[in-house]
C-alpha positions as CSV (number, residue, x, y, z in Angstrom):
1,M,158.6,128.8,-62.0
2,P,160.2,125.8,-60.8
3,A,162.2,126.1,-57.3
4,G,161.5,129.6,-57.3
5,R,160.0,131.7,-54.2
6,S,156.2,132.0,-54.3
7,G,155.3,135.3,-55.7
8,M,158.7,136.2,-56.8
9,S,158.7,138.5,-60.0
10,P,160.4,136.9,-63.0
11,K,162.3,140.1,-63.8
12,L,163.5,143.2,-61.9
13,R,165.1,146.0,-63.6
14,V,167.6,148.0,-61.7
15,A,169.6,151.2,-62.2
16,S,173.0,152.1,-60.7
17,T,174.6,155.6,-60.5
18,A,178.2,157.0,-60.8
19,I,177.5,160.5,-59.5
20,E,179.1,163.5,-58.1
21,S,178.1,165.3,-54.9
22,Q,178.2,168.9,-54.1
23,M,180.0,169.2,-50.9
24,A,177.9,170.1,-48.0
25,D,174.8,171.0,-50.1
26,V,172.0,168.6,-49.4
27,E,169.5,170.6,-51.2
28,A,171.5,170.6,-54.4
29,N,172.2,167.0,-54.1
30,L,168.6,166.1,-53.5
31,K,167.6,168.2,-56.7
32,K,170.1,166.2,-58.9
33,A,168.9,162.8,-57.3
34,T,165.4,163.9,-58.2
35,E,166.3,164.2,-61.8
36,V,168.3,161.0,-61.9
37,I,165.2,159.3,-60.2
38,G,163.1,160.5,-63.1
39,K,165.3,159.3,-65.8
40,A,165.9,155.8,-64.1
41,A,162.2,155.4,-64.0
42,A,161.9,156.5,-67.6
43,L,164.3,153.5,-68.5
44,G,162.0,151.3,-66.6
45,A,164.2,150.8,-63.5
46,E,162.4,149.5,-60.5
47,I,165.3,150.2,-58.3
48,V,167.9,153.0,-58.5
49,V,171.1,153.1,-56.2
50,F,173.0,156.2,-55.2
51,P,176.6,156.3,-53.8
52,E,177.7,156.3,-50.3
53,I,177.0,159.4,-48.3
54,Y,175.8,161.0,-51.6
55,L,173.4,163.6,-49.9
56,Q,176.2,165.4,-47.9
57,G,179.5,164.4,-50.1
58,Y,181.7,161.8,-48.6
59,T,184.5,164.1,-47.5
60,C,182.5,167.1,-46.3
61,G,183.7,166.3,-42.7
62,E,187.0,167.8,-43.9
63,V,185.8,171.2,-43.0
64,D,184.6,172.1,-39.5
65,Y,183.2,168.6,-39.1
66,K,180.2,169.3,-41.0
67,F,178.6,165.9,-40.8
68,Y,177.4,166.8,-37.5
69,E,175.7,170.1,-38.8
70,L,174.3,168.1,-41.9
71,A,173.4,164.8,-40.6
72,E,169.8,163.8,-41.1
73,P,167.4,161.8,-39.0
74,V,165.7,158.9,-40.7
75,P,162.9,159.3,-41.3
76,G,163.6,163.0,-42.0
77,P,163.4,165.9,-44.5
78,A,165.5,164.2,-47.2
79,T,163.9,160.8,-46.8
80,D,160.4,162.6,-47.0
81,A,161.4,164.1,-50.1
82,L,162.8,161.0,-51.7
83,I,159.6,159.0,-50.7
84,E,157.6,161.5,-52.6
85,Q,159.8,161.0,-55.8
86,A,159.5,157.1,-55.3
87,Q,155.7,157.4,-55.1
88,K,155.6,159.7,-58.1
89,H,157.7,157.3,-60.3
90,E,156.7,154.1,-58.6
91,I,160.5,153.1,-58.0
92,Y,162.7,152.0,-55.1
93,V,165.6,154.3,-54.2
94,A,168.9,153.3,-52.3
95,M,170.4,156.4,-50.8
96,G,173.6,157.0,-49.0
97,L,173.7,159.7,-46.2
98,A,175.1,160.8,-42.9
99,E,172.6,159.8,-40.4
100,A,171.8,161.6,-37.1
101,S,171.1,158.9,-34.6
102,Q,167.6,159.3,-32.9
103,E,168.7,156.9,-30.0
104,Y,171.7,158.9,-29.0
105,A,171.9,162.7,-29.5
106,G,175.2,163.7,-30.9
107,V,176.0,160.2,-32.8
108,I,176.1,159.9,-36.4
109,H,176.2,157.0,-38.7
110,N,177.3,156.4,-42.3
111,S,174.0,154.9,-43.4
112,S,172.1,153.7,-46.6
113,V,168.4,153.9,-46.7
114,F,166.2,151.9,-48.9
115,L,162.7,153.5,-49.5
116,G,159.8,153.1,-51.8
117,P,156.3,154.3,-52.4
118,E,155.4,152.5,-49.2
119,G,157.8,154.5,-47.1
120,I,161.3,153.3,-45.6
121,L,161.9,149.7,-45.8
122,H,165.3,149.4,-44.4
123,V,168.2,151.3,-42.9
124,H,171.9,149.9,-43.0
125,R,174.5,151.5,-40.9
126,K,178.0,150.8,-42.0
127,V,179.7,148.2,-39.9
128,H,183.2,148.3,-41.2
129,L,184.3,152.0,-40.9
130,S,187.4,153.1,-42.9
131,A,190.4,154.7,-40.9
132,M,192.9,155.0,-43.9
133,P,194.1,158.8,-44.0
134,P,194.6,160.7,-46.1
135,S,191.5,160.1,-48.0
136,L,189.3,157.5,-45.9
137,K,188.8,158.9,-42.3
138,E,185.3,157.9,-41.2
139,I,186.5,157.2,-37.5
140,Q,188.2,160.5,-37.5
141,Y,185.2,162.2,-38.7
142,G,183.2,160.8,-35.8
143,Y,180.9,158.0,-37.3
144,A,179.8,155.3,-34.9
145,P,179.7,151.8,-36.6
146,G,176.5,149.7,-37.1
147,N,176.4,146.1,-35.9
148,A,174.2,144.1,-38.2
149,F,173.7,142.8,-41.6
150,S,170.0,142.1,-42.6
151,V,167.7,141.3,-45.6
152,F,164.3,142.6,-46.4
153,N,161.6,141.9,-48.9
154,I,160.4,144.3,-51.7
155,R,157.0,144.0,-53.2
156,Q,158.4,142.0,-56.2
157,N,159.2,139.3,-53.5
158,W,163.0,139.5,-54.0
159,K,165.1,139.5,-50.7
160,V,167.6,142.3,-50.7
161,G,170.7,143.1,-48.7
162,M,172.6,146.3,-48.1
163,S,176.3,147.0,-47.8
164,I,178.5,150.1,-47.7
165,C,181.8,150.2,-49.4
166,R,184.4,148.7,-47.0
167,D,181.6,146.2,-45.6
168,T,181.8,144.4,-49.0
169,T,185.6,143.8,-48.7
170,F,184.7,141.4,-45.7
171,P,183.2,138.3,-47.4
172,E,181.5,137.4,-44.0
173,S,179.1,140.4,-44.6
174,A,177.7,139.4,-47.8
175,R,177.7,135.7,-46.7
176,V,175.5,136.3,-43.6
177,M,172.9,138.1,-45.9
178,A,173.0,135.2,-48.3
179,V,172.4,132.5,-45.7
180,K,169.3,134.6,-44.8
181,G,168.0,134.3,-48.4
182,M,169.3,137.4,-50.2
183,D,168.7,137.5,-53.9
184,L,170.3,141.0,-54.4
185,L,173.3,142.6,-52.9
186,I,173.4,146.4,-53.1
187,T,176.8,148.1,-52.4
188,L,176.9,151.9,-52.0
189,S,180.5,153.1,-52.3
190,A,182.8,156.0,-52.2
191,G,185.8,154.2,-53.8
192,P,188.8,156.4,-54.6
193,C,190.7,156.1,-57.7
194,F,193.4,154.1,-56.2
195,T,190.9,151.3,-55.2
196,R,189.5,150.9,-58.8
197,E,191.2,147.4,-59.5
198,R,190.3,146.2,-56.0
199,W,186.5,146.9,-56.8
200,N,186.7,145.2,-60.3
201,L,188.0,142.0,-58.6
202,I,185.8,142.1,-55.3
203,N,182.4,142.9,-56.8
204,P,182.1,139.8,-59.1
205,V,183.5,137.5,-56.5
206,R,180.8,138.7,-54.1
207,A,178.2,137.8,-56.6
208,M,179.7,134.5,-57.4
209,E,180.5,133.2,-53.9
210,N,176.9,134.0,-52.7
211,N,175.0,133.2,-55.9
212,V,173.4,136.5,-55.8
213,F,172.9,139.6,-58.2
214,H,175.2,142.5,-57.2
215,V,174.6,146.2,-57.9
216,Y,177.5,148.5,-57.0
217,S,177.1,152.4,-57.1
218,N,180.1,154.5,-56.7
219,A,181.0,158.3,-56.2
220,V,182.9,160.2,-59.0
221,G,184.7,163.5,-58.9
222,T,187.1,165.3,-56.8
223,Q,185.9,166.2,-53.3
224,W,187.2,168.3,-50.4
225,G,190.7,167.1,-49.4
226,D,191.6,166.6,-53.0
227,V,190.1,162.9,-52.9
228,S,189.2,161.7,-56.4
229,F,186.7,158.9,-56.9
230,W,186.6,156.8,-60.0
231,G,182.9,156.0,-60.6
232,G,182.4,152.8,-62.4
233,A,179.0,151.7,-61.1
234,M,178.1,148.1,-62.2
235,I,175.5,145.5,-62.2
236,L,176.6,141.7,-62.0
237,S,175.0,138.4,-62.3
238,P,175.2,135.5,-59.9
239,T,178.0,134.1,-62.0
240,G,180.0,137.3,-61.9
241,E,179.0,138.4,-65.5
242,V,179.0,142.1,-65.9
243,L,175.4,143.0,-67.0
244,A,176.1,146.8,-67.2
245,K,179.0,149.0,-66.4
246,A,179.4,152.8,-66.1
247,K,182.2,154.7,-67.9
248,P,185.0,155.2,-65.5
249,D,185.9,158.7,-64.1
250,E,182.7,160.5,-65.2
251,E,179.0,160.5,-64.1
252,D,176.9,157.9,-65.7
253,L,173.7,155.7,-65.2
254,V,173.6,152.2,-66.1
255,V,170.4,149.8,-66.3
256,A,170.1,146.1,-66.3
257,E,167.5,143.5,-66.2
258,L,167.7,140.7,-63.5
259,E,166.1,137.4,-64.4
260,T,165.0,135.1,-61.6
261,K,165.6,132.2,-63.8
262,N,169.2,133.0,-63.8
263,L,169.4,133.2,-60.3
264,I,167.7,129.8,-59.9
265,E,169.9,128.2,-62.8
266,C,173.1,129.4,-61.0
267,R,172.0,128.0,-57.5
268,K,171.5,124.7,-59.3
269,T,174.5,124.4,-61.2
270,H,176.8,126.2,-58.8
271,A,175.3,125.3,-55.5
272,I,177.7,127.3,-53.1
273,L,175.2,127.6,-50.3
274,R,174.0,124.2,-50.3
275,D,177.4,122.9,-50.1
276,R,178.6,125.0,-47.2
277,R,179.9,123.1,-44.1
278,P,179.3,125.4,-41.3
279,T,180.6,123.0,-38.6
280,A,184.0,123.1,-40.4
281,Y,184.2,126.8,-40.0
282,Q,183.5,127.3,-36.4
283,E,186.7,129.0,-35.6
284,L,185.5,131.9,-37.5
285,C,183.1,132.7,-34.6
286,S,185.3,131.3,-31.7
287,I,188.4,133.2,-32.5
288,R,187.5,136.9,-32.1
289,Y,190.8,138.4,-33.4
290,L,193.9,137.2,-35.1
291,P,196.1,135.2,-32.7
292,G,199.2,137.1,-31.4
């Protein structure tokens, strides 16, 4: 393959979910995830992506701060069960959960974990927490932010980066992973219905401006606090083309095949990263906040 990474598989088949959580019921959500993993694998998917905080339910903190009660360590019982399914089906799983920090007792994170037959490959902790009542109250729920965006390799020798919902609305988040060599951006989201059109705009732009494939998974259904999520999982090409898109406002599973040749062709004809001029953007790092 001309100009491709050595050992990079020519195709990668991915699945994305729009799926509803049972509030504060990790056991039920794991059981449902197991069924979905099996379906995705039967469709030939090599990666399947679940929404933000799918395991506990995004708004389960509305009642008695249940995130603290239900947050899981990584590794822990839930990730052990998911690794077992990954091994059974020879598939990677990207899962959203409330994570109990093992560094600092009593601290929780809004996290996404990427795991496979070989175990846990990566954990991303949401950097840009939401604080927009009445529906998006992660800071009020008690989450602590993460502080980094990293990329990692999968056995197909694709480089993957992860983002959680509001992270993706900050263009610097995806860009820092792109300059680290990212081929595939995975976004786990709990996007309420009022954000639908924003995501339809943002998701293809993040793919186009970074020359990467983009897989977006989103929650669906009404959760505690009467917050409704619109679903709409999608898979996008490096040119922003929609390769697959879930039906809105209902559960769905979509699958698409990503071709390395399309990635290389896009980077050849739309050389965004090659044509960057970082010395012209130094103020992005030297000015910490908006000037007063």
